[in-house]
C-alpha positions as CSV (number, residue, x, y, z in Angstrom):
1,M,68.0,67.6,91.4
2,C,68.5,65.5,88.3
3,R,70.8,68.1,86.8
4,E,73.3,67.3,89.6
5,E,73.4,63.7,88.3
6,F,75.1,64.8,85.1
7,R,78.1,66.5,86.8
8,L,81.3,64.7,86.0
9,S,82.0,64.4,89.7
10,Q,79.1,61.9,89.9
11,V,81.3,59.4,88.0
12,K,83.4,59.1,91.1
13,L,82.7,56.4,93.7
14,Q,81.9,58.8,96.4
15,H,78.9,58.6,98.7
16,S,78.0,60.4,102.0
17,D,77.5,57.3,104.1
18,A,78.7,53.8,103.1
19,K,76.1,52.3,105.6
20,D,73.6,52.8,102.8
21,F,75.1,49.7,101.1
22,V,74.1,47.4,104.0
23,R,70.8,48.8,105.3
24,S,67.2,49.2,104.3
25,L,64.5,51.9,104.4
26,W,62.0,49.3,105.5
27,F,63.4,46.8,108.0
28,P,66.4,46.0,110.2
29,D,69.8,45.7,108.6
30,V,70.1,42.0,109.5
31,V,67.2,41.3,107.1
32,V,69.3,42.8,104.2
33,T,72.1,40.4,105.1
34,I,69.8,37.4,105.2
35,Y,68.1,37.9,101.9
36,R,71.4,38.8,100.2
37,C,72.9,35.6,101.6
38,I,69.9,33.6,100.2
39,F,70.1,35.3,96.8
40,A,73.9,34.7,96.7
41,G,73.4,31.0,97.5
42,Y,70.6,30.7,94.9
43,C,72.7,32.4,92.1
44,L,75.8,30.5,93.0
45,G,74.0,27.1,92.8
46,W,72.5,28.0,89.4
47,I,75.8,29.3,87.9
48,I,77.5,26.1,88.9
49,Y,74.7,24.0,87.4
50,S,74.8,26.1,84.2
51,G,78.5,25.1,83.7
52,F,77.4,21.4,83.3
53,H,74.2,22.1,81.3
54,P,74.3,20.8,77.7
55,A,72.8,24.1,76.4
56,N,76.2,25.7,77.1
57,G,78.2,23.0,75.3
58,D,81.7,21.9,76.1
59,E,84.0,24.8,76.8
60,K,81.4,27.2,75.3
61,W,80.0,28.6,78.5
62,F,82.1,31.7,78.5
63,I,80.9,33.0,75.0
64,Y,77.3,33.7,76.1
65,L,76.4,37.2,77.4
66,T,73.8,35.6,79.7
67,N,76.6,33.8,81.6
68,W,78.7,36.9,81.8
69,G,75.7,38.9,83.3
70,F,74.7,36.1,85.7
71,T,78.3,35.8,86.9
72,F,78.3,39.5,87.9
73,V,74.8,39.1,89.6
74,T,76.2,36.2,91.6
75,L,79.5,38.1,92.4
76,Y,77.4,41.1,93.5
77,F,75.3,39.2,96.0
78,I,78.3,37.3,97.4
79,W,80.2,40.6,97.8
80,A,77.2,42.4,99.2
81,T,76.7,39.6,101.8
82,V,80.3,39.8,102.9
83,V,80.2,43.6,103.3
84,S,76.9,43.3,105.2
85,I,78.4,40.7,107.6
86,L,81.5,43.0,108.1
87,H,79.0,45.7,109.0
88,H,77.3,43.5,111.6
89,F,80.6,42.5,113.2
90,G,81.3,46.2,113.7
91,V,84.3,46.5,111.3
92,A,82.7,49.4,109.4
93,N,81.4,51.1,112.5
94,Y,84.8,50.9,114.1
95,A,86.4,52.5,111.1
96,A,83.7,55.2,111.2
97,V,84.4,56.0,114.8
98,M,88.2,56.2,114.1
99,Q,87.5,58.5,111.2
100,M,85.3,60.6,113.4
101,K,88.0,60.9,116.0
102,A,90.6,61.8,113.4
103,T,88.4,64.6,112.0
104,R,87.0,65.9,115.2
105,S,87.4,69.6,115.7
106,P,90.0,71.0,118.1
107,D,87.2,72.7,120.1
108,S,85.7,69.3,120.8
109,D,89.0,68.0,122.0
110,A,89.4,71.0,124.3
111,E,86.0,70.2,125.8
112,G,87.1,66.7,126.5
113,G,84.9,65.2,123.7
114,D,81.7,65.8,125.6
115,G,80.2,68.3,123.2
116,L,76.7,67.8,121.8
117,S,77.8,67.4,118.2
118,T,80.4,64.7,119.2
119,S,77.8,62.7,121.1
120,I,75.4,62.8,118.2
121,D,78.1,61.6,115.8
122,I,79.0,58.7,118.1
123,E,75.4,57.6,118.1
124,Q,75.1,57.9,114.3
125,P,78.7,57.5,112.9
126,V,79.1,58.2,109.2
127,V,80.9,55.4,107.5
128,G,83.4,56.5,104.9
129,M,83.7,54.7,101.5
130,S,86.3,51.9,101.8
131,W,87.8,50.0,98.8
132,Y,85.3,47.2,99.3
133,H,82.3,49.6,99.2
134,K,83.6,51.1,96.0
135,G,84.3,47.7,94.5
136,L,80.8,46.6,95.5
137,W,79.3,49.7,93.8
138,V,81.2,49.0,90.6
139,V,80.0,45.4,90.5
140,F,76.5,46.4,91.3
141,N,76.3,48.8,88.4
142,I,77.7,46.1,86.0
143,A,75.4,43.4,87.4
144,A,72.2,45.5,87.5
145,N,72.6,47.0,84.1
146,A,73.5,43.7,82.5
147,A,70.7,41.8,84.2
148,I,67.9,44.1,83.0
149,L,69.3,44.4,79.5
150,I,69.8,40.6,79.1
151,T,66.2,40.1,80.3
152,L,64.9,42.5,77.7
153,L,67.0,41.2,74.9
154,Y,66.2,37.5,75.6
155,W,62.4,37.9,75.8
156,T,62.2,40.2,72.8
157,L,64.8,38.8,70.4
158,I,65.8,35.2,71.4
159,F,62.8,33.6,73.1
160,T,61.1,31.2,70.7
161,G,58.2,29.9,72.8
162,K,60.2,27.1,74.5
163,T,62.1,27.7,77.7
164,S,63.6,25.9,80.7
165,V,64.1,26.5,84.4
166,L,67.7,27.5,83.7
167,D,66.5,30.0,81.0
168,V,63.9,31.5,83.4
169,T,66.5,31.8,86.2
170,T,69.2,33.4,84.1
171,H,66.9,35.6,81.9
172,L,64.2,36.6,84.4
173,I,65.0,35.8,88.0
174,N,68.3,37.6,87.4
175,S,66.4,40.9,87.0
176,V,63.9,40.1,89.8
177,V,66.6,39.7,92.4
178,I,68.3,42.9,91.2
179,V,65.2,45.0,91.3
180,A,64.2,43.5,94.7
181,D,67.6,44.5,96.1
182,I,67.3,48.0,94.7
183,M,63.8,48.5,96.2
184,L,64.6,46.7,99.6
185,S,68.0,48.1,100.3
186,A,69.3,51.6,100.5
187,N,71.9,51.2,97.6
188,P,72.4,54.5,95.8
189,V,72.3,54.7,92.0
190,R,74.0,57.2,89.8
191,I,73.2,57.8,86.1
192,L,76.8,58.4,85.1
193,H,77.9,55.2,86.7
194,V,76.8,53.7,83.4
195,V,80.5,54.1,82.5
196,Y,81.2,51.0,84.7
197,A,78.5,49.0,83.1
198,L,79.9,49.9,79.7
199,I,83.1,48.0,80.6
200,L,81.1,44.8,80.3
201,G,79.5,45.9,77.0
202,V,82.8,46.8,75.3
203,C,84.5,43.7,76.5
204,Y,81.7,41.5,75.2
205,I,81.9,43.2,71.8
206,L,85.6,42.5,71.7
207,L,84.8,38.9,72.4
208,T,82.4,38.6,69.5
209,V,85.0,40.1,67.2
210,I,87.6,37.6,68.3
211,F,85.1,34.8,68.2
212,W,84.3,35.7,64.5
213,A,88.0,36.2,63.6
214,V,89.0,32.7,64.8
215,N,85.9,31.1,63.2
216,G,84.4,30.1,66.5
217,T,81.2,28.1,66.8
218,N,78.5,28.1,69.5
219,A,77.2,25.1,71.5
220,R,75.2,23.9,68.5
221,G,78.1,24.1,66.1
222,E,76.8,27.3,64.4
223,P,79.3,30.0,63.3
224,Y,77.9,32.7,65.6
225,I,77.2,33.1,69.3
226,Y,73.6,34.3,68.8
227,S,71.7,34.4,65.5
228,Y,71.4,38.2,65.7
229,I,75.2,38.5,66.0
230,D,76.4,37.1,62.7
231,Y,79.3,39.0,61.1
232,N,79.4,36.7,58.1
233,K,75.8,36.9,57.1
234,S,74.9,40.5,58.2
235,P,77.9,42.5,59.3
236,G,76.1,45.8,59.1
237,F,73.1,44.8,61.2
238,T,75.4,43.0,63.7
239,S,77.7,46.0,64.1
240,G,74.7,48.4,64.5
241,L,73.0,46.1,67.0
242,L,76.2,45.9,69.2
243,V,76.9,49.6,69.0
244,G,73.2,50.3,69.9
245,F,73.6,47.9,72.8
246,V,76.4,49.9,74.3
247,L,75.5,53.5,73.3
248,V,71.7,53.3,73.6
249,G,70.6,50.2,75.5
250,Q,73.0,50.4,78.5
251,P,72.4,54.2,79.1
252,L,68.6,53.7,78.9
253,V,68.8,50.8,81.4
254,Q,70.9,52.9,83.7
255,A,68.2,55.6,83.5
256,L,65.6,52.9,84.4
257,L,67.7,51.8,87.4
258,F,68.0,55.5,88.5
259,G,64.2,55.8,88.2
260,L,63.7,52.8,90.5
261,Y,66.1,54.3,92.9
262,K,64.2,57.7,92.9
263,L,60.9,55.8,93.4
264,R,62.4,54.0,96.4
265,C,63.6,57.2,97.8
266,F,60.1,58.8,97.4
267,L,58.4,55.8,99.0
268,G,61.0,55.8,101.8
269,Q,60.2,59.4,102.6
270,K,56.5,58.6,102.7
271,C,56.5,55.4,104.7
272,G,60.0,54.1,105.3
273,K,61.8,53.9,108.6
274,K,64.1,56.8,109.7
275,I,67.8,56.0,109.2
């Protein structure tokens, strides 16, 4: 089963039923929409607040990986809420029925569409992957991977014993809401989708290089973004840390996300509702 996950075809944004992005193994679909809406509002409120917080400095907000990651978490829940609402308004279901009619076999047409298989498909239409489902999946992979990794890095490397509500929200709650969504929804997770998460990692490394090249300073006027990323003082360690972040950290976190997904699937088979 896991061997299939390493086929190159798994990199593609293809899934058997797009309804999995808006439903749950545990409760009615509307509950998924409600909690995602709450999460989206919560994250949006905090990301706006962070833009005015002195910890981010004037025009320094964009240099911090924390803010990049939390932006994608916020974007994910906003996007997921919109897709869920579209589902409830029947947009996705209508598209599924149209797709079913377009691909219905000639034998079914000859029978006037009253065949057994056709009636079953109408009751349980399979929703194809639209552009907004694929986009949501890409954003999910970036947001989920970044959230877990940022949480681990902050509490192991940066945390000094003092914290704030903003720090707890952007370095702990970010992972809590992501893990909650993985376990409560029916979102699929693919190991090779780490390639989408790597986009964020590579872009952030490029930012740190540009920041160093132009002699940038952080919100406290120091010549680095984080003390562990200092090309002037320790270029070798900094380079190794960033390469490890992309080539080791992000793949390991994606494997962790996949493990949570498989755990949810196992629990769903044991005690979840049939979907």
